[in-house]
C-alpha positions in Angstrom: 20.9 17.9 8.7 18.9 18.2 5.5 16.4 21.0 4.9 12.8 19.9 4.3 11.7 20.2 0.7 9.8 23.4 0.1 7.5 22.2 -2.6 5.3 19.1 -3.2 6.0 16.7 -6.0 3.0 14.8 -7.4 3.0 11.0 -7.3 4.4 9.6 -10.5 2.7 6.3 -11.6 6.2 5.1 -12.6 7.7 6.0 -9.1 9.7 3.2 -7.5 10.7 3.4 -3.8 12.2 0.5 -1.8 11.2 -0.9 1.6 13.7 -3.4 3.0 12.1 -6.1 5.2 14.7 -8.5 6.4 16.6 -9.9 3.4 13.8 -8.9 1.0 13.0 -5.6 -0.7 9.5 -4.5 -1.7 9.3 -1.9 -4.4 6.3 0.5 -4.1 5.0 3.9 -5.1 3.5 6.4 -2.7 -0.3 6.5 -2.5 -1.9 9.5 -4.1 -5.1 11.1 -2.9 -6.9 10.3 -6.1 -5.9 6.6 -5.9 -7.0 6.5 -2.2 -10.4 8.0 -3.0 -11.0 5.5 -5.8 -9.9 2.5 -3.7 -12.2 3.7 -0.8 -15.1 4.0 -3.3 -14.5 0.5 -4.6 -14.2 -1.1 -1.1 -17.2 0.7 0.5 -20.1 -1.5 1.6 -23.6 -0.6 2.8 -24.6 -2.1 6.2 -28.2 -3.1 6.6 -30.6 -0.6 8.1 -30.9 -0.8 11.8 -33.3 0.7 14.4 -35.1 3.0 12.0 -32.0 4.3 10.3 -31.2 3.8 6.6 -28.3 1.8 5.3 -24.9 3.0 6.6 -21.7 3.1 4.6 -18.9 0.9 6.0 -15.3 0.6 4.9 -13.9 -2.9 5.8 -10.4 -2.1 7.1 -8.8 -5.4 5.9 -10.3 -5.0 2.4 -9.1 -1.4 2.3 -5.6 -2.4 3.4 -5.4 -5.3 0.8 -6.6 -3.0 -2.0 -4.1 -0.3 -1.1 -1.2 -2.8 -0.9 -2.2 -4.2 -4.3 -2.2 -0.7 -5.8 1.2 0.5 -4.4 3.2 -2.7 -4.6 5.0 -2.8 -8.0 7.7 -5.5 -7.5 10.1 -7.2 -5.1 13.4 -8.8 -4.7 14.5 -11.7 -2.4 11.0 -13.0 -1.6 11.0 -16.7 -1.1 8.2 -19.4 -1.3 7.6 -22.0 1.3 10.2 -24.2 -0.4 12.9 -21.6 0.0 13.0 -20.8 -3.7 12.7 -17.2 -5.1 9.2 -16.2 -6.2 8.7 -13.9 -9.1 6.5 -10.9 -8.4 2.9 -11.1 -9.6 -0.4 -9.8 -8.2 -1.4 -13.4 -7.4 1.8 -14.0 -5.5 1.5 -10.7 -3.7 -1.7 -11.9 -2.1 0.4 -14.3 -0.2 2.5 -11.7 1.6 2.4 -12.0 5.4 0.0 -9.5 7.0 2.8 -7.7 8.9 4.7 -7.1 5.7 1.5 -5.8 3.9 0.8 -3.5 6.8 4.3 -2.0 6.8 4.1 -1.5 3.1 0.7 0.3 3.4 2.0 2.5 6.3 5.1 3.4 4.2 3.1 4.2 1.0 1.0 6.9 2.7 3.5 8.1 5.3 5.1 11.5 5.6 8.3 9.8 6.7 9.8 10.3 3.3 9.1 13.2 1.1 10.5 13.2 -2.4 14.0 14.5 -2.5 14.8 13.4 1.1 17.2 10.6 1.9 15.9 7.2 3.1 
């Protein structure tokens, strides 16, 4: 049984963690509070005023999830195209990840499942 780390380690922009999904591996970094705040500001939309109220801020969940995934995903291995051939990582190719894979990546990037220094 490993002891829980007693101090926090800041997210390093060069950090690389691995998430195995089937025969593929997605490489990602944890999500920092600063990055999350910036992404939320970028994705925020104002809803039209209704029933005497002013415009209301709204954060579209799918847009937020896609923006977080784009920020934390830094590479992959073993990802194949529809033709069965390996696909090189690029931001454009990453947009084609299945929703379930993107959701798992986002969950993992801001999860307390793994703190720095703990084993996967």
